[in-house]
N, C-alpha and C positions, 0 to 999 in steps of 0.2 A: 789332337783332339779336329785340329783344321782335318784330316787325313778322314776322321772317322765322316767327319762333317762331308767332305767329298762323297766317298762310298755310296753315302747314303744318300745323296743328289743322284748318282748315277743311277743310283737300285732306282727312283722315283719315276726315269726320265724313261730307264726297260720298258717300267712296270704300265706305264701310258702307253709307250710303245705299243708293249703287247696287246694292252686292252683295245686299242684302234685296229690292229691286226683281226682282232676276232671279231668286231662290229664289219667289217669290211668284208672276212667272211661270211657273216650272215647276214650277208644282200642278197635275194633271191637273182641268181644268172640265169632261169629258165624262161623266162619273161619272153610272147611270141608278138606284144603288138609294141611296135617303136611310138615317139613325140615327138610332133614338129609344133612348134606353138610360142607364146611370151609365156612372161611372170604368171597369165594368170589361166595359162595350161598347168603349167608346173602345180600350181597353187589347186587343180581341179585332181591332178593328180595324186597329189597327196591328200585330199579327200575321200579320193577312191583307194589306199590303202586302211583307211578309216571304217570303210564299209566292205570290208575284206575282199576286196578284188584284189585280182593272181596273174591276171593277161598283159595288162601295160605295162612298161617300164619300171619297176621300183625306186621309187624318190626316198632318199635319204633326206633329214631337215637340211643338214648341214648344204644339203644343196639346191636350195626353195631357189636358188637366186640365178641358177644356170643357162638360165633361159629369158633373163630378164630385158625387155628390149626387142623383145623376138620376131617384128611384127614382118609383115609377110617380105616385103621389100629388103630388109637386113639378111632375111635366109636369103633371098635371089643374089645380092651384093656380098655378104661379111661372111670370110672362110671361121673366121670365129667360130661362129656356129656349127657351122660341120665339124671341126674341130671336136666341139663338144657331143655331136648327134652321135661320131664315130666310139669317141670311148664309149657310149652307152652300148655301140653294136659292138661293138669284142667284147663285150660286158655276157653281151644274151646272142651267142651264138643263131638262135631257135626263132629271131624275129624275123615274121614271113608278111607283115601290117605293120600298116603303122596309123596311126593316126594325127592329123593336122588340125592345128584350130589357129584358123586366119583370123589374128590379129590386125589391125588397120589403121593405125592414129588418124585423125582428121585432116590431115595435109597428106596426108598417101592417100585418099578416096579413090583418086584416078587408077589407080594398077588397075593392070589388065591380066586380061587370062593367060595371055601371050607370056608377061612377065610372068606371072604367077607359075607357070608349067616349066619353068627353069628349075625350081624346086624339086617336081612331081621327075624328072630327068635326074636330079640331081638321088634323088632316092631310087628312080631304076639300078644305077651303074651300080649302086651300095647294095640290094636285095632283089637278087633273082625273083621273076613273080609276081614282085609285090603287090599289094592290095591296099589302097589309099582311100581312108575314110576323111573327108573335109566338114567342119564345123566353122560355122560363125558364134565369133564371142558373143558369149549373152544379151540377153535384152539389159537395161538399167531402166526399170519404169518411172520409178520416181526421183533421180535424177541421173542424167546424162553421165555417164562418164567424162572426164574433163581431159580424156586423151587419146580419145579416138571419136569424143560427139557422135551424136546421131547419121552424122555421113559413114563413117567407119562401120560403124555395126551394120549396117545398111548395107552398105556398098560388099561385108565380108558374106552376108546372105546372098546376094546375086551373085557374088564370086563360087560360092559353092556349086549354086546352080549349072555356071556354068562349065567348071572344071567337067563336072559329073556326066552333063551331054558330052566335051568334048574327048573325052578317055575312058579307055575301056576300064582302066583299073584304077578308074578312080571314081569310089560312091559318097553319097551323103552319111556322113557321119552322126550320131547323139548332136542336138539341139537340146543343147543347157539351160539352163536356166526359169525364167529369169530372176532377176538378182535384184531384192524389194532391198528399200536402204535400210531395213533391222538384217542386213546379209550383206552388207559393202562396209569398205573400213570408212572412215568419213576425210580421210587427207585428199584423194584424189574421185570419189566417186568408183574406182573402177577395180579394186583387188577383193575379194572374198573376205570374210572373217570368218573364224572358227563355223559360226554357223550357216553361212556359204557355202565355206570346202566340201562340209559333210552334205548338204545338198548337189552341191554337183559332183561328187563322188559319189555320191547315190547315184544318182542319173546315170555318169560312166558307166557303173555295175550293171544297173539293168540294162544297158546297150548292150557290151561289150563278153559277160561274164555269162558262161555253163558251166562253169569247175566249180566245188565245193570251195567252199570259202577260206582265206589263208592270210593270217597277217591280222586279224581284228583284235582291234586296240592296240598294236602297238604303234608306239609314239616314239621313233626309234626316228 
């Protein structure tokens, strides 16, 4: 009896592993636009999937937190974020562009364009002739985000313009939002809820996509 239970347990584990492998195989690996940013960025890209976008890297719901706390200075100083980036890049060998959302906490609003350029240099090392699209975090008209404050969002806006003017391979990306109270979570007034993710995702798709829809309605 015990032997039978053990065999059944092993079969269940193997079945689960096989199912996970299938889901990995179903993740598109032909995307052409990479992503740099923070938790809001990945939430926006997840909403982009709902809108049927098929150019930006595919974000699975299990990986929604891969870029948590990915502020500009964290990308400058923390190699862990680049390890995650490199994993996605290795899965999407056709990547030729990058969307970088500038997430800046209130206490880092002093970040300079020279410091941020280190991120651009890292992208150039990884992707030949890369084109980089920079965007600020969205505005929060009803409640300022408790992490960025007004200062962080405003600095992201001015920094995006500075980087665009300084570098020939950097361009202004989509201006997302604004996110109103009904479109954000109440915990810190920073992160979009499902309604907010859908809004940001559609805005991303309108900016980046020129190809037929794919993945619409897929919630994996």
